[in-house]
C-alpha positions in Angstrom: -10.1 14.9 9.4 -6.8 16.2 7.9 -5.7 14.5 4.7 -2.2 13.1 4.8 -2.3 12.5 1.0 -3.7 14.9 -1.6 -3.6 14.0 -5.2 -4.6 16.8 -7.6 -4.9 16.4 -11.5 -2.1 13.9 -11.5 -1.0 12.5 -14.9 1.7 9.9 -15.4 2.9 7.2 -17.7 5.8 5.3 -19.3 7.7 7.4 -21.7 5.4 8.8 -24.3 2.5 6.4 -23.2 0.1 8.2 -20.9 -1.6 6.0 -18.2 -2.9 8.3 -15.5 -5.0 11.3 -16.6 -6.0 14.1 -14.2 -6.3 11.8 -11.1 -7.7 13.7 -8.1 -8.5 12.3 -4.6 -7.4 12.6 -1.0 -6.8 10.2 1.9 -7.5 11.3 5.5 -4.9 10.4 8.2 -5.5 7.1 9.9 -7.8 5.7 7.2 -7.8 3.0 4.5 -8.5 4.0 0.9 -9.0 1.1 -1.5 -8.1 1.8 -5.1 -10.3 -0.4 -7.3 -10.9 -1.1 -10.9 -10.2 -3.6 -13.7 -6.8 -4.6 -15.0 -5.3 -1.7 -16.9 -7.1 0.9 -15.0 -3.8 2.5 -13.8 -3.8 1.4 -10.2 -0.2 0.1 -10.0 1.0 3.1 -12.1 -0.7 5.3 -9.5 1.3 3.7 -6.6 4.5 3.8 -8.6 4.0 7.5 -9.2 3.2 8.3 -5.6 6.2 6.5 -4.3 8.6 8.3 -6.7 9.4 5.4 -9.0 7.7 7.2 -11.9 7.8 10.9 -12.5 4.5 12.6 -13.0 3.9 14.5 -16.3 1.4 16.8 -14.7 -0.5 17.7 -11.5 0.5 17.7 -7.9 1.0 15.3 -5.0 1.0 16.6 -1.4 2.1 14.4 1.5 1.6 15.7 5.0 1.2 19.2 3.5 4.5 19.1 1.5 4.7 19.0 -2.3 6.4 15.8 -3.4 7.6 17.0 -6.9 11.3 16.3 -7.3 11.7 14.4 -3.9 13.9 11.3 -4.2 12.6 7.9 -3.3 15.0 7.5 -0.3 13.8 10.9 1.1 10.2 9.8 0.8 11.0 6.7 2.9 12.6 8.9 5.5 9.5 11.0 5.6 7.4 8.0 6.4 6.1 6.7 3.1 6.4 3.0 2.4 5.6 1.1 -0.8 5.0 -2.7 -0.9 4.8 -3.6 -4.6 2.9 -6.4 -6.3 4.9 -9.6 -6.2 5.9 -9.1 -2.5 9.3 -7.7 -3.2 11.5 -9.7 -0.8 15.1 -10.8 -1.3 14.6 -14.6 -1.8 18.2 -15.5 -0.9 18.2 -13.7 2.4 16.7 -15.0 5.6 13.5 -13.6 7.2 15.6 -11.8 9.8 18.0 -10.3 7.1 15.0 -9.1 5.0 13.5 -7.4 8.1 16.9 -5.7 8.9 16.9 -4.3 5.4 13.7 -2.4 6.3 15.5 -0.5 9.1 19.0 0.0 7.6 18.5 3.7 7.1 17.1 4.3 10.6 19.4 6.1 13.0 17.6 4.9 16.1 18.9 1.4 16.1 17.2 0.5 19.4 13.8 1.4 18.0 14.6 -0.5 14.8 15.2 -3.6 17.0 11.9 -2.9 18.8 10.1 -2.6 15.5 11.5 -5.9 14.4 10.3 -7.6 17.6 6.8 -6.0 17.0 6.7 -7.5 13.5 7.5 -11.0 15.0 4.6 -10.4 17.4 2.3 -9.4 14.6 3.3 -12.3 12.3 4.1 -15.3 14.4 4.9 -17.6 11.4 7.9 -15.2 10.7 9.2 -15.5 14.2 9.2 -19.3 13.9 11.0 -19.1 10.5 13.4 -16.2 11.1 16.4 -18.3 10.0 14.7 -19.5 6.8 15.5 -18.0 3.4 12.8 -16.1 1.6 12.4 -18.7 -1.1 11.6 -21.3 1.6 8.5 -19.4 2.7 4.9 -19.9 1.6 3.1 -17.3 -0.4 1.3 -16.0 2.7 4.6 -15.9 4.7 6.3 -14.0 1.9 3.5 -11.4 1.9 3.8 -11.1 5.7 7.5 -10.6 5.3 7.1 -7.9 2.7 4.6 -6.1 4.8 6.6 -6.6 8.0 9.7 -5.1 6.3 7.7 -2.0 5.4 6.4 -1.7 8.9 10.0 -1.8 10.3 10.4 1.7 8.9 7.4 2.9 11.0 5.6 4.5 8.0 2.8 7.0 8.3 1.5 6.2 4.8 1.7 2.6 3.4 1.1 2.0 -0.4 0.1 -1.6 -0.7 -0.3 -3.3 -4.1 -2.3 -6.4 -4.4 -1.5 -8.0 -1.0 -4.0 -10.8 -1.5 -2.6 -12.0 -4.9 -2.3 -15.8 -4.8 -3.2 -16.1 -1.1 -5.8 -18.3 0.6 -8.9 -16.5 1.7 -8.0 -17.1 5.4 -4.6 -15.4 5.0 -6.1 -12.5 3.1 -8.7 -12.0 5.8 -5.9 -11.9 8.4 -3.9 -9.3 6.5 -6.9 -7.1 5.9 -7.8 -7.3 9.6 -4.2 -6.4 10.6 -4.3 -3.3 8.3 -7.6 -2.2 9.9 -6.1 -2.7 13.4 -2.9 -0.7 12.6 -5.0 2.2 11.3 -7.3 2.2 14.3 -4.6 1.8 17.0 -1.4 3.3 15.5 -2.8 6.0 13.1 -1.3 4.3 10.0 -2.8 5.4 6.7 -3.1 2.9 3.9 -3.6 3.3 0.2 -4.6 -0.2 -0.9 -4.7 -1.5 -4.5 -6.7 -4.7 -4.5 -8.5 -6.9 -7.0 -10.4 -8.7 -4.3 -13.1 -5.9 -4.1 -15.2 -7.4 -1.4 -12.2 -8.0 0.9 -10.9 -4.5 0.3 -14.3 -2.8 0.9 -14.8 -4.8 4.1 -11.9 -2.9 5.8 -11.7 0.4 3.8 -13.1 3.8 4.8 -13.0 5.0 1.2 -13.2 3.5 -2.3 -11.4 5.1 -5.2 -12.7 3.6 -8.4 -10.5 3.9 -11.5 -11.1 3.2 -15.2 -8.7 3.8 -18.1 -6.4 6.0 -16.0 -9.1 8.2 -14.5 -10.9 8.3 -11.2 -14.6 7.5 -11.7 -15.5 8.2 -8.2 -14.0 8.6 -4.7 -16.7 7.8 -2.2 -17.2 6.2 1.3 -16.7 2.5 1.1 -20.1 1.8 2.6 -21.8 3.9 0.0 -19.8 2.1 -2.8 -20.9 -1.3 -1.4 -24.5 -0.2 -1.7 -24.2 1.3 -5.2 -25.3 -1.6 -7.4 -25.1 0.4 -10.7 -21.5 1.5 -10.0 -20.3 -1.9 -8.9 -21.7 -3.6 -11.9 -20.3 -1.0 -14.3 -16.7 -0.9 -12.9 -16.1 -3.6 -10.3 -17.8 -6.6 -11.8 -20.2 -7.7 -9.0 
């Protein structure tokens, strides 16, 4: 299977402070790769670097065969890369509908943007019922649905998703994970998922990328990782 994302010897950090060190892995098209590890492992820094919010200090990132060095964030979005950061990243003062429209502002095909919005309402029925409500009036689960829905409006090919289960009830987490799996299987979406809920992530992932202290310890099939007791105890805490 062709890899839509190829990360090779990637290094990155904040000013003079290095965080990522020689990170290498790839993600096949239409799959879910779960990035796992303890707090401070570099998972969020990885997503911020891949989405253009941080500039790498070394290495290379290829997306759909093209080198991403020097590509601006807005151009990455137009190429089909979407990033949903930790904390859900919605505009609390705007309504659900206004937040969703933000996700499609750059799109030239207005008719398809409207279709995409209708599809989001079908995927997330609570949002359809609360489309006139402001973001701050939503529950935690609804805010996560809105952040994910706004990213999907752009019809991404690669979705970078940071801690989608944070603060959510297990039932809502299960629904979001199942949706991601369905979108990958039916629509060919590719997901790079950072998640502290290891069991939940591995239940839907094709691949597990385990990080520790800014390095990749292993990148292996999720089923194999679930069965590797030694690796799980050493790096994942269960």
